[in-house]
Backbone atoms as SQL, in Angstrom:
CREATE TABLE atoms (id INTEGER PRIMARY KEY, chain TEXT, resi INTEGER, resn TEXT, atom TEXT, x REAL, y REAL, z REAL);
INSERT INTO atoms VALUES
  (1, 'A', 1, 'UNK', 'N', 66.508, 31.662, -3.552),
  (2, 'A', 1, 'UNK', 'CA', 65.253, 30.961, -3.536),
  (3, 'A', 1, 'UNK', 'C', 64.950, 29.961, -4.519),
  (4, 'A', 2, 'UNK', 'N', 65.778, 29.832, -5.626),
  (5, 'A', 2, 'UNK', 'CA', 65.320, 28.937, -6.756),
  (6, 'A', 2, 'UNK', 'C', 65.997, 27.604, -6.362),
  (7, 'A', 3, 'UNK', 'N', 65.407, 26.525, -6.858),
  (8, 'A', 3, 'UNK', 'CA', 66.029, 25.083, -6.747),
  (9, 'A', 3, 'UNK', 'C', 67.149, 24.924, -7.819),
  (10, 'A', 4, 'UNK', 'N', 67.980, 24.089, -7.445),
  (11, 'A', 4, 'UNK', 'CA', 69.168, 23.927, -8.503),
  (12, 'A', 4, 'UNK', 'C', 68.714, 23.306, -9.643),
  (13, 'A', 5, 'UNK', 'N', 67.456, 22.660, -9.866),
  (14, 'A', 5, 'UNK', 'CA', 66.951, 22.185, -10.899),
  (15, 'A', 5, 'UNK', 'C', 65.700, 22.815, -11.374),
  (16, 'A', 6, 'UNK', 'N', 65.587, 24.159, -11.828),
  (17, 'A', 6, 'UNK', 'CA', 64.316, 24.852, -11.971),
  (18, 'A', 6, 'UNK', 'C', 63.340, 24.273, -12.946),
  (19, 'A', 7, 'UNK', 'N', 64.016, 23.706, -13.957),
  (20, 'A', 7, 'UNK', 'CA', 62.976, 23.009, -15.008),
  (21, 'A', 7, 'UNK', 'C', 62.095, 22.009, -14.454),
  (22, 'A', 8, 'UNK', 'N', 62.596, 21.195, -13.587),
  (23, 'A', 8, 'UNK', 'CA', 61.827, 20.150, -12.861),
  (24, 'A', 8, 'UNK', 'C', 60.864, 20.796, -11.977),
  (25, 'A', 9, 'UNK', 'N', 61.331, 21.658, -11.109),
  (26, 'A', 9, 'UNK', 'CA', 60.381, 22.383, -10.221),
  (27, 'A', 9, 'UNK', 'C', 59.279, 23.112, -10.803),
  (28, 'A', 10, 'UNK', 'N', 59.652, 23.783, -12.051),
  (29, 'A', 10, 'UNK', 'CA', 58.726, 24.646, -12.634),
  (30, 'A', 10, 'UNK', 'C', 57.398, 23.870, -13.182),
  (31, 'A', 11, 'UNK', 'N', 57.700, 22.655, -13.532),
  (32, 'A', 11, 'UNK', 'CA', 56.551, 21.877, -14.203),
  (33, 'A', 11, 'UNK', 'C', 55.947, 20.815, -13.162),
  (34, 'A', 12, 'UNK', 'N', 56.447, 20.885, -11.871),
  (35, 'A', 12, 'UNK', 'CA', 55.858, 19.893, -11.014),
  (36, 'A', 12, 'UNK', 'C', 54.285, 20.272, -10.744),
  (37, 'A', 13, 'UNK', 'N', 53.535, 19.286, -10.390),
  (38, 'A', 13, 'UNK', 'CA', 52.156, 19.523, -10.239),
  (39, 'A', 13, 'UNK', 'C', 51.681, 19.588, -8.682),
  (40, 'A', 14, 'UNK', 'N', 52.750, 19.620, -7.753),
  (41, 'A', 14, 'UNK', 'CA', 52.238, 19.724, -6.375),
  (42, 'A', 14, 'UNK', 'C', 51.799, 21.247, -6.142),
  (43, 'A', 15, 'UNK', 'N', 50.853, 21.251, -4.992),
  (44, 'A', 15, 'UNK', 'CA', 50.328, 22.641, -4.771),
  (45, 'A', 15, 'UNK', 'C', 51.178, 23.747, -4.257),
  (46, 'A', 16, 'UNK', 'N', 52.459, 23.464, -3.978),
  (47, 'A', 16, 'UNK', 'CA', 53.375, 24.513, -3.418),
  (48, 'A', 16, 'UNK', 'C', 53.824, 25.357, -4.533),
  (49, 'A', 17, 'UNK', 'N', 54.189, 26.630, -4.160),
  (50, 'A', 17, 'UNK', 'CA', 54.847, 27.549, -5.198),
  (51, 'A', 17, 'UNK', 'C', 55.996, 27.072, -5.923),
  (52, 'A', 18, 'UNK', 'N', 56.029, 27.173, -7.194),
  (53, 'A', 18, 'UNK', 'CA', 57.170, 26.652, -7.944),
  (54, 'A', 18, 'UNK', 'C', 58.205, 27.846, -8.090),
  (55, 'A', 19, 'UNK', 'N', 59.426, 27.526, -8.504),
  (56, 'A', 19, 'UNK', 'CA', 60.445, 28.624, -8.743),
  (57, 'A', 19, 'UNK', 'C', 59.854, 29.702, -9.602),
  (58, 'A', 20, 'UNK', 'N', 59.004, 29.421, -10.479),
  (59, 'A', 20, 'UNK', 'CA', 58.533, 30.463, -11.350),
  (60, 'A', 20, 'UNK', 'C', 57.602, 31.447, -10.536),
  (61, 'A', 21, 'UNK', 'N', 56.728, 30.792, -9.655),
  (62, 'A', 21, 'UNK', 'CA', 55.994, 31.754, -8.747),
  (63, 'A', 21, 'UNK', 'C', 56.896, 32.537, -7.916),
  (64, 'A', 22, 'UNK', 'N', 57.827, 31.986, -7.264),
  (65, 'A', 22, 'UNK', 'CA', 58.610, 32.666, -6.321),
  (66, 'A', 22, 'UNK', 'C', 59.545, 33.722, -7.071),
  (67, 'A', 23, 'UNK', 'N', 59.946, 33.442, -8.263),
  (68, 'A', 23, 'UNK', 'CA', 60.868, 34.382, -9.005),
  (69, 'A', 23, 'UNK', 'C', 59.870, 35.629, -9.474),
  (70, 'A', 24, 'UNK', 'N', 58.800, 35.284, -9.972),
  (71, 'A', 24, 'UNK', 'CA', 57.810, 36.314, -10.449),
  (72, 'A', 24, 'UNK', 'C', 57.309, 37.319, -9.148),
  (73, 'A', 25, 'UNK', 'N', 57.077, 36.672, -7.990),
  (74, 'A', 25, 'UNK', 'CA', 56.810, 37.418, -6.841),
  (75, 'A', 25, 'UNK', 'C', 57.838, 38.327, -6.496),
  (76, 'A', 26, 'UNK', 'N', 58.964, 37.828, -6.471),
  (77, 'A', 26, 'UNK', 'CA', 60.240, 38.489, -6.005),
  (78, 'A', 26, 'UNK', 'C', 60.879, 39.483, -7.072),
  (79, 'A', 27, 'UNK', 'N', 60.361, 39.512, -8.269),
  (80, 'A', 27, 'UNK', 'CA', 60.813, 40.370, -9.314),
  (81, 'A', 27, 'UNK', 'C', 62.154, 39.907, -9.989),
  (82, 'A', 28, 'UNK', 'N', 62.565, 38.766, -9.882),
  (83, 'A', 28, 'UNK', 'CA', 63.641, 38.201, -10.244),
  (84, 'A', 28, 'UNK', 'C', 63.552, 37.882, -11.728),
  (85, 'A', 29, 'UNK', 'N', 63.600, 38.917, -12.752),
  (86, 'A', 29, 'UNK', 'CA', 63.223, 38.878, -13.981),
  (87, 'A', 29, 'UNK', 'C', 64.148, 37.805, -14.831),
  (88, 'A', 30, 'UNK', 'N', 65.521, 37.784, -14.399),
  (89, 'A', 30, 'UNK', 'CA', 66.230, 36.915, -15.268),
  (90, 'A', 30, 'UNK', 'C', 65.987, 35.500, -14.913),
  (91, 'A', 31, 'UNK', 'N', 65.572, 35.216, -13.560),
  (92, 'A', 31, 'UNK', 'CA', 65.223, 33.936, -13.278),
  (93, 'A', 31, 'UNK', 'C', 63.791, 33.450, -14.054),
  (94, 'A', 32, 'UNK', 'N', 62.951, 34.441, -14.064),
  (95, 'A', 32, 'UNK', 'CA', 61.657, 34.224, -14.806),
  (96, 'A', 32, 'UNK', 'C', 61.887, 33.917, -16.272),
  (97, 'A', 33, 'UNK', 'N', 62.773, 34.772, -16.892),
  (98, 'A', 33, 'UNK', 'CA', 63.069, 34.456, -18.323),
  (99, 'A', 33, 'UNK', 'C', 63.739, 33.069, -18.515),
  (100, 'A', 34, 'UNK', 'N', 64.649, 32.705, -17.740),
  (101, 'A', 34, 'UNK', 'CA', 65.295, 31.406, -17.711),
  (102, 'A', 34, 'UNK', 'C', 64.176, 30.249, -17.622),
  (103, 'A', 35, 'UNK', 'N', 63.351, 30.399, -16.448),
  (104, 'A', 35, 'UNK', 'CA', 62.361, 29.350, -16.380),
  (105, 'A', 35, 'UNK', 'C', 61.399, 29.209, -17.455),
  (106, 'A', 36, 'UNK', 'N', 60.872, 30.392, -18.061),
  (107, 'A', 36, 'UNK', 'CA', 60.106, 30.480, -19.188),
  (108, 'A', 36, 'UNK', 'C', 60.634, 29.857, -20.473),
  (109, 'A', 37, 'UNK', 'N', 61.962, 29.780, -20.632),
  (110, 'A', 37, 'UNK', 'CA', 62.435, 29.085, -21.679),
  (111, 'A', 37, 'UNK', 'C', 62.283, 27.563, -21.899),
  (112, 'A', 38, 'UNK', 'N', 62.189, 27.063, -20.719),
  (113, 'A', 38, 'UNK', 'CA', 61.869, 25.593, -20.623),
  (114, 'A', 38, 'UNK', 'C', 60.502, 25.177, -21.210),
  (115, 'A', 39, 'UNK', 'N', 60.561, 24.247, -22.332),
  (116, 'A', 39, 'UNK', 'CA', 59.363, 24.018, -22.895),
  (117, 'A', 39, 'UNK', 'C', 58.293, 23.369, -22.067),
  (118, 'A', 40, 'UNK', 'N', 58.818, 22.790, -20.932),
  (119, 'A', 40, 'UNK', 'CA', 57.776, 22.149, -20.025),
  (120, 'A', 40, 'UNK', 'C', 57.286, 23.016, -18.901),
  (121, 'A', 41, 'UNK', 'N', 57.632, 24.328, -18.962),
  (122, 'A', 41, 'UNK', 'CA', 57.146, 25.287, -17.876),
  (123, 'A', 41, 'UNK', 'C', 55.625, 25.391, -18.179),
  (124, 'A', 42, 'UNK', 'N', 54.891, 25.248, -17.090),
  (125, 'A', 42, 'UNK', 'CA', 53.452, 25.402, -17.011),
  (126, 'A', 42, 'UNK', 'C', 53.261, 26.961, -16.532),
  (127, 'A', 43, 'UNK', 'N', 53.102, 27.826, -17.482),
  (128, 'A', 43, 'UNK', 'CA', 53.071, 29.269, -16.994),
  (129, 'A', 43, 'UNK', 'C', 51.725, 29.459, -16.332),
  (130, 'A', 44, 'UNK', 'N', 50.612, 28.678, -16.597),
  (131, 'A', 44, 'UNK', 'CA', 49.406, 28.961, -15.940),
  (132, 'A', 44, 'UNK', 'C', 49.128, 28.030, -14.639),
  (133, 'A', 45, 'UNK', 'N', 50.234, 27.362, -14.198),
  (134, 'A', 45, 'UNK', 'CA', 50.117, 26.502, -13.114),
  (135, 'A', 45, 'UNK', 'C', 49.653, 27.295, -11.915),
  (136, 'A', 46, 'UNK', 'N', 48.708, 26.786, -11.181),
  (137, 'A', 46, 'UNK', 'CA', 48.214, 27.311, -9.875),
  (138, 'A', 46, 'UNK', 'C', 48.828, 26.711, -8.647),
  (139, 'A', 47, 'UNK', 'N', 49.139, 27.455, -7.691),
  (140, 'A', 47, 'UNK', 'CA', 49.869, 26.957, -6.430),
  (141, 'A', 47, 'UNK', 'C', 48.959, 27.458, -5.381),
  (142, 'A', 48, 'UNK', 'N', 48.771, 26.671, -4.268),
  (143, 'A', 48, 'UNK', 'CA', 48.053, 27.142, -3.193),
  (144, 'A', 48, 'UNK', 'C', 48.948, 28.038, -2.267),
  (145, 'A', 49, 'UNK', 'N', 48.446, 29.241, -2.150),
  (146, 'A', 49, 'UNK', 'CA', 49.245, 30.245, -1.242),
  (147, 'A', 49, 'UNK', 'C', 48.283, 30.558, -0.200),
  (148, 'A', 50, 'UNK', 'N', 48.851, 30.536, 1.083),
  (149, 'A', 50, 'UNK', 'CA', 48.131, 31.077, 2.201),
  (150, 'A', 50, 'UNK', 'C', 48.028, 32.418, 2.306),
  (151, 'A', 51, 'UNK', 'N', 46.824, 32.954, 2.501),
  (152, 'A', 51, 'UNK', 'CA', 46.772, 34.482, 2.717),
  (153, 'A', 51, 'UNK', 'C', 46.579, 34.662, 4.192),
  (154, 'A', 52, 'UNK', 'N', 47.554, 34.990, 4.829),
  (155, 'A', 52, 'UNK', 'CA', 47.674, 35.214, 6.228),
  (156, 'A', 52, 'UNK', 'C', 47.009, 36.625, 6.485),
  (157, 'A', 53, 'UNK', 'N', 46.485, 36.819, 7.701),
  (158, 'A', 53, 'UNK', 'CA', 46.532, 35.746, 8.872),
  (159, 'A', 53, 'UNK', 'C', 45.252, 34.962, 8.882),
  (160, 'A', 54, 'UNK', 'N', 44.389, 35.136, 7.876),
  (161, 'A', 54, 'UNK', 'CA', 43.176, 34.377, 8.145),
  (162, 'A', 54, 'UNK', 'C', 43.347, 32.770, 7.641),
  (163, 'A', 55, 'UNK', 'N', 44.484, 32.550, 6.928),
  (164, 'A', 55, 'UNK', 'CA', 44.666, 31.100, 6.591),
  (165, 'A', 55, 'UNK', 'C', 43.993, 30.739, 5.435),
  (166, 'A', 56, 'UNK', 'N', 43.423, 31.626, 4.583),
  (167, 'A', 56, 'UNK', 'CA', 42.524, 31.202, 3.388),
  (168, 'A', 56, 'UNK', 'C', 43.494, 30.877, 2.257),
  (169, 'A', 57, 'UNK', 'N', 43.149, 29.837, 1.541),
  (170, 'A', 57, 'UNK', 'CA', 44.097, 29.413, 0.569),
  (171, 'A', 57, 'UNK', 'C', 43.620, 30.015, -0.829),
  (172, 'A', 58, 'UNK', 'N', 44.553, 30.401, -1.721),
  (173, 'A', 58, 'UNK', 'CA', 44.229, 31.040, -2.838),
  (174, 'A', 58, 'UNK', 'C', 45.105, 30.443, -3.966),
  (175, 'A', 59, 'UNK', 'N', 44.418, 29.881, -5.042),
  (176, 'A', 59, 'UNK', 'CA', 45.153, 29.248, -6.128),
  (177, 'A', 59, 'UNK', 'C', 45.843, 30.308, -7.009),
  (178, 'A', 60, 'UNK', 'N', 47.044, 30.731, -6.773),
  (179, 'A', 60, 'UNK', 'CA', 47.622, 31.849, -7.578),
  (180, 'A', 60, 'UNK', 'C', 48.431, 31.259, -8.637),
  (181, 'A', 61, 'UNK', 'N', 48.550, 31.980, -9.867),
  (182, 'A', 61, 'UNK', 'CA', 49.497, 31.776, -10.852),
  (183, 'A', 61, 'UNK', 'C', 50.642, 32.682, -10.676),
  (184, 'A', 62, 'UNK', 'N', 51.753, 32.426, -11.362),
  (185, 'A', 62, 'UNK', 'CA', 52.864, 33.300, -11.228),
  (186, 'A', 62, 'UNK', 'C', 52.353, 34.833, -11.650),
  (187, 'A', 63, 'UNK', 'N', 51.553, 34.979, -12.570),
  (188, 'A', 63, 'UNK', 'CA', 51.139, 36.277, -13.044),
  (189, 'A', 63, 'UNK', 'C', 50.223, 36.832, -11.857),
  (190, 'A', 64, 'UNK', 'N', 49.396, 36.169, -11.187),
  (191, 'A', 64, 'UNK', 'CA', 48.769, 36.734, -10.051),
  (192, 'A', 64, 'UNK', 'C', 49.749, 37.320, -8.990),
  (193, 'A', 65, 'UNK', 'N', 50.802, 36.594, -8.678),
  (194, 'A', 65, 'UNK', 'CA', 51.728, 36.978, -7.752),
  (195, 'A', 65, 'UNK', 'C', 52.497, 38.205, -8.155),
  (196, 'A', 66, 'UNK', 'N', 53.063, 38.181, -9.397),
  (197, 'A', 66, 'UNK', 'CA', 53.632, 39.332, -10.105),
  (198, 'A', 66, 'UNK', 'C', 52.847, 40.470, -10.021),
  (199, 'A', 67, 'UNK', 'N', 51.541, 40.363, -10.250),
  (200, 'A', 67, 'UNK', 'CA', 50.672, 41.668, -10.263),
  (201, 'A', 67, 'UNK', 'C', 50.507, 42.199, -8.819),
  (202, 'A', 68, 'UNK', 'N', 50.211, 41.243, -8.035),
  (203, 'A', 68, 'UNK', 'CA', 50.096, 41.770, -6.593),
  (204, 'A', 68, 'UNK', 'C', 51.262, 42.560, -6.076),
  (205, 'A', 69, 'UNK', 'N', 52.401, 42.014, -6.448),
  (206, 'A', 69, 'UNK', 'CA', 53.721, 42.586, -5.977),
  (207, 'A', 69, 'UNK', 'C', 54.258, 43.778, -6.790),
  (208, 'A', 70, 'UNK', 'N', 53.568, 44.010, -7.990),
  (209, 'A', 70, 'UNK', 'CA', 54.032, 45.184, -8.772),
  (210, 'A', 70, 'UNK', 'C', 55.247, 44.903, -9.584),
  (211, 'A', 71, 'UNK', 'N', 55.436, 43.644, -10.042),
  (212, 'A', 71, 'UNK', 'CA', 56.662, 43.318, -10.711),
  (213, 'A', 71, 'UNK', 'C', 56.343, 43.408, -12.321),
  (214, 'A', 72, 'UNK', 'N', 56.421, 44.598, -12.796),
  (215, 'A', 72, 'UNK', 'CA', 55.966, 44.859, -14.085),
  (216, 'A', 72, 'UNK', 'C', 56.777, 44.149, -15.170),
  (217, 'A', 73, 'UNK', 'N', 58.061, 44.004, -15.005),
  (218, 'A', 73, 'UNK', 'CA', 58.825, 43.422, -15.995),
  (219, 'A', 73, 'UNK', 'C', 58.483, 41.905, -16.104),
  (220, 'A', 74, 'UNK', 'N', 58.283, 41.287, -14.973),
  (221, 'A', 74, 'UNK', 'CA', 57.882, 39.910, -14.890),
  (222, 'A', 74, 'UNK', 'C', 56.504, 39.766, -15.439),
  (223, 'A', 75, 'UNK', 'N', 55.577, 40.643, -15.093),
  (224, 'A', 75, 'UNK', 'CA', 54.254, 40.534, -15.717),
  (225, 'A', 75, 'UNK', 'C', 54.303, 40.599, -17.347),
  (226, 'A', 76, 'UNK', 'N', 55.093, 41.477, -17.737),
  (227, 'A', 76, 'UNK', 'CA', 55.333, 41.705, -19.193),
  (228, 'A', 76, 'UNK', 'C', 55.828, 40.405, -19.742),
  (229, 'A', 77, 'UNK', 'N', 56.856, 39.736, -19.078),
  (230, 'A', 77, 'UNK', 'CA', 57.345, 38.580, -19.618),
  (231, 'A', 77, 'UNK', 'C', 56.244, 37.373, -19.580),
  (232, 'A', 78, 'UNK', 'N', 55.630, 37.340, -18.500),
  (233, 'A', 78, 'UNK', 'CA', 54.600, 36.224, -18.401),
  (234, 'A', 78, 'UNK', 'C', 53.411, 36.344, -19.431),
  (235, 'A', 79, 'UNK', 'N', 53.022, 37.598, -19.605),
  (236, 'A', 79, 'UNK', 'CA', 52.029, 37.879, -20.728),
  (237, 'A', 79, 'UNK', 'C', 52.743, 37.269, -22.057),
  (238, 'A', 80, 'UNK', 'N', 53.889, 37.771, -22.334),
  (239, 'A', 80, 'UNK', 'CA', 54.513, 37.317, -23.695),
  (240, 'A', 80, 'UNK', 'C', 54.516, 35.821, -23.699),
  (241, 'A', 81, 'UNK', 'N', 54.636, 35.058, -22.625),
  (242, 'A', 81, 'UNK', 'CA', 54.712, 33.654, -22.565),
  (243, 'A', 81, 'UNK', 'C', 53.335, 33.040, -22.652),
  (244, 'A', 82, 'UNK', 'N', 52.315, 33.796, -22.865),
  (245, 'A', 82, 'UNK', 'CA', 50.937, 33.509, -22.868),
  (246, 'A', 82, 'UNK', 'C', 50.222, 33.048, -21.600),
  (247, 'A', 83, 'UNK', 'N', 50.758, 33.585, -20.459),
  (248, 'A', 83, 'UNK', 'CA', 50.072, 33.497, -19.295),
  (249, 'A', 83, 'UNK', 'C', 48.596, 33.955, -19.321),
  (250, 'A', 84, 'UNK', 'N', 47.602, 33.332, -18.791),
  (251, 'A', 84, 'UNK', 'CA', 46.253, 33.639, -18.850),
  (252, 'A', 84, 'UNK', 'C', 46.029, 35.106, -17.979),
  (253, 'A', 85, 'UNK', 'N', 45.573, 36.037, -18.692),
  (254, 'A', 85, 'UNK', 'CA', 45.375, 37.312, -17.934),
  (255, 'A', 85, 'UNK', 'C', 43.833, 37.220, -17.343),
  (256, 'A', 86, 'UNK', 'N', 43.097, 36.226, -17.700),
  (257, 'A', 86, 'UNK', 'CA', 41.684, 35.879, -17.300),
  (258, 'A', 86, 'UNK', 'C', 41.577, 34.971, -16.291),
  (259, 'A', 87, 'UNK', 'N', 42.533, 34.088, -16.027),
  (260, 'A', 87, 'UNK', 'CA', 42.366, 33.026, -15.040),
  (261, 'A', 87, 'UNK', 'C', 42.169, 33.537, -13.613),
  (262, 'A', 88, 'UNK', 'N', 41.179, 33.164, -12.952),
  (263, 'A', 88, 'UNK', 'CA', 40.704, 33.630, -11.522),
  (264, 'A', 88, 'UNK', 'C', 41.537, 32.656, -10.525),
  (265, 'A', 89, 'UNK', 'N', 41.727, 33.201, -9.433),
  (266, 'A', 89, 'UNK', 'CA', 42.015, 32.346, -8.313),
  (267, 'A', 89, 'UNK', 'C', 40.719, 31.572, -7.938),
  (268, 'A', 90, 'UNK', 'N', 40.862, 30.907, -6.890),
  (269, 'A', 90, 'UNK', 'CA', 39.677, 30.170, -6.444),
  (270, 'A', 90, 'UNK', 'C', 38.608, 31.105, -5.597),
  (271, 'A', 91, 'UNK', 'N', 39.095, 32.289, -5.420),
  (272, 'A', 91, 'UNK', 'CA', 38.317, 33.328, -4.850),
  (273, 'A', 91, 'UNK', 'C', 37.762, 34.355, -5.852),
  (274, 'A', 92, 'UNK', 'N', 38.099, 33.988, -7.172),
  (275, 'A', 92, 'UNK', 'CA', 37.475, 34.833, -8.270),
  (276, 'A', 92, 'UNK', 'C', 38.287, 36.084, -8.764),
  (277, 'A', 93, 'UNK', 'N', 39.622, 36.140, -8.043),
  (278, 'A', 93, 'UNK', 'CA', 40.442, 37.281, -8.416),
  (279, 'A', 93, 'UNK', 'C', 41.300, 37.032, -9.740),
  (280, 'A', 94, 'UNK', 'N', 41.201, 37.957, -10.537),
  (281, 'A', 94, 'UNK', 'CA', 42.041, 37.846, -11.754),
  (282, 'A', 94, 'UNK', 'C', 43.284, 38.676, -11.560),
  (283, 'A', 95, 'UNK', 'N', 44.215, 38.494, -12.348),
  (284, 'A', 95, 'UNK', 'CA', 45.533, 39.274, -12.257),
  (285, 'A', 95, 'UNK', 'C', 45.208, 40.855, -12.430),
  (286, 'A', 96, 'UNK', 'N', 44.243, 41.152, -13.345),
  (287, 'A', 96, 'UNK', 'CA', 43.873, 42.588, -13.340),
  (288, 'A', 96, 'UNK', 'C', 43.190, 43.208, -12.013),
  (289, 'A', 97, 'UNK', 'N', 42.368, 42.346, -11.365),
  (290, 'A', 97, 'UNK', 'CA', 41.837, 42.820, -10.208),
  (291, 'A', 97, 'UNK', 'C', 42.688, 42.969, -9.130),
  (292, 'A', 98, 'UNK', 'N', 43.698, 42.039, -8.914),
  (293, 'A', 98, 'UNK', 'CA', 44.668, 41.996, -8.033),
  (294, 'A', 98, 'UNK', 'C', 45.695, 43.281, -8.165),
  (295, 'A', 99, 'UNK', 'N', 46.011, 43.593, -9.382),
  (296, 'A', 99, 'UNK', 'CA', 46.882, 44.668, -9.725),
  (297, 'A', 99, 'UNK', 'C', 46.221, 46.026, -9.224),
  (298, 'A', 100, 'UNK', 'N', 44.845, 46.066, -9.675),
  (299, 'A', 100, 'UNK', 'CA', 44.012, 47.222, -9.254),
  (300, 'A', 100, 'UNK', 'C', 43.880, 47.369, -7.738),
  (301, 'A', 101, 'UNK', 'N', 43.656, 46.269, -6.871),
  (302, 'A', 101, 'UNK', 'CA', 43.521, 46.246, -5.493),
  (303, 'A', 101, 'UNK', 'C', 44.703, 46.814, -4.913),
  (304, 'A', 102, 'UNK', 'N', 45.949, 46.257, -5.340),
  (305, 'A', 102, 'UNK', 'CA', 47.204, 46.565, -4.893),
  (306, 'A', 102, 'UNK', 'C', 47.790, 47.899, -5.330),
  (307, 'A', 103, 'UNK', 'N', 47.201, 48.642, -6.091),
  (308, 'A', 103, 'UNK', 'CA', 47.736, 49.838, -6.620),
  (309, 'A', 103, 'UNK', 'C', 48.781, 49.796, -7.598),
  (310, 'A', 104, 'UNK', 'N', 48.876, 48.758, -8.414),
  (311, 'A', 104, 'UNK', 'CA', 49.941, 48.481, -9.270),
  (312, 'A', 104, 'UNK', 'C', 49.648, 49.059, -10.673),
  (313, 'A', 105, 'UNK', 'N', 49.676, 50.255, -10.837),
  (314, 'A', 105, 'UNK', 'CA', 49.340, 50.941, -12.126),
  (315, 'A', 105, 'UNK', 'C', 50.005, 50.489, -13.359),
  (316, 'A', 106, 'UNK', 'N', 51.314, 50.335, -13.258),
  (317, 'A', 106, 'UNK', 'CA', 52.145, 49.859, -14.477),
  (318, 'A', 106, 'UNK', 'C', 51.566, 48.346, -14.824),
  (319, 'A', 107, 'UNK', 'N', 51.446, 47.556, -13.857),
  (320, 'A', 107, 'UNK', 'CA', 50.918, 46.243, -14.255),
  (321, 'A', 107, 'UNK', 'C', 49.465, 46.377, -14.775),
  (322, 'A', 108, 'UNK', 'N', 48.517, 47.209, -14.241),
  (323, 'A', 108, 'UNK', 'CA', 47.319, 47.281, -14.856),
  (324, 'A', 108, 'UNK', 'C', 47.369, 47.657, -16.307),
  (325, 'A', 109, 'UNK', 'N', 48.371, 48.651, -16.758),
  (326, 'A', 109, 'UNK', 'CA', 48.464, 49.098, -18.117),
  (327, 'A', 109, 'UNK', 'C', 48.960, 47.879, -18.994),
  (328, 'A', 110, 'UNK', 'N', 49.807, 47.135, -18.383),
  (329, 'A', 110, 'UNK', 'CA', 50.378, 45.961, -19.195),
  (330, 'A', 110, 'UNK', 'C', 49.307, 44.945, -19.453),
  (331, 'A', 111, 'UNK', 'N', 48.385, 44.717, -18.508),
  (332, 'A', 111, 'UNK', 'CA', 47.402, 43.654, -18.528),
  (333, 'A', 111, 'UNK', 'C', 46.273, 44.225, -19.547),
  (334, 'A', 112, 'UNK', 'N', 46.151, 45.533, -19.612),
  (335, 'A', 112, 'UNK', 'CA', 45.030, 46.138, -20.598),
  (336, 'A', 112, 'UNK', 'C', 45.471, 46.442, -21.989),
  (337, 'A', 113, 'UNK', 'N', 46.905, 46.378, -22.254),
  (338, 'A', 113, 'UNK', 'CA', 47.322, 46.620, -23.586),
  (339, 'A', 113, 'UNK', 'C', 47.174, 45.495, -24.433);
């Protein structure tokens, strides 16, 4: 999934998901760790993700995606890297609300600690 130049992709400002978004969503903890080591990594970067089938666009951070998918180790690493646990999507969903809606109890605990 990841581009051969993750540092460049992780800091890009285009609206598509970065390698950090993809790695966090897929639970690729080692890739997340590697990407977070880059000083230019924008941990709170929002990407436009289509919520199918309605085609609604949602500005998700890597933390939003990891919480929805129940990727607890990635959630922990993102929190430790100072990802915002309060940042809402453009629909008002926070990482905590998404973890709750998707039944991700371990992620909820990490966000509340």
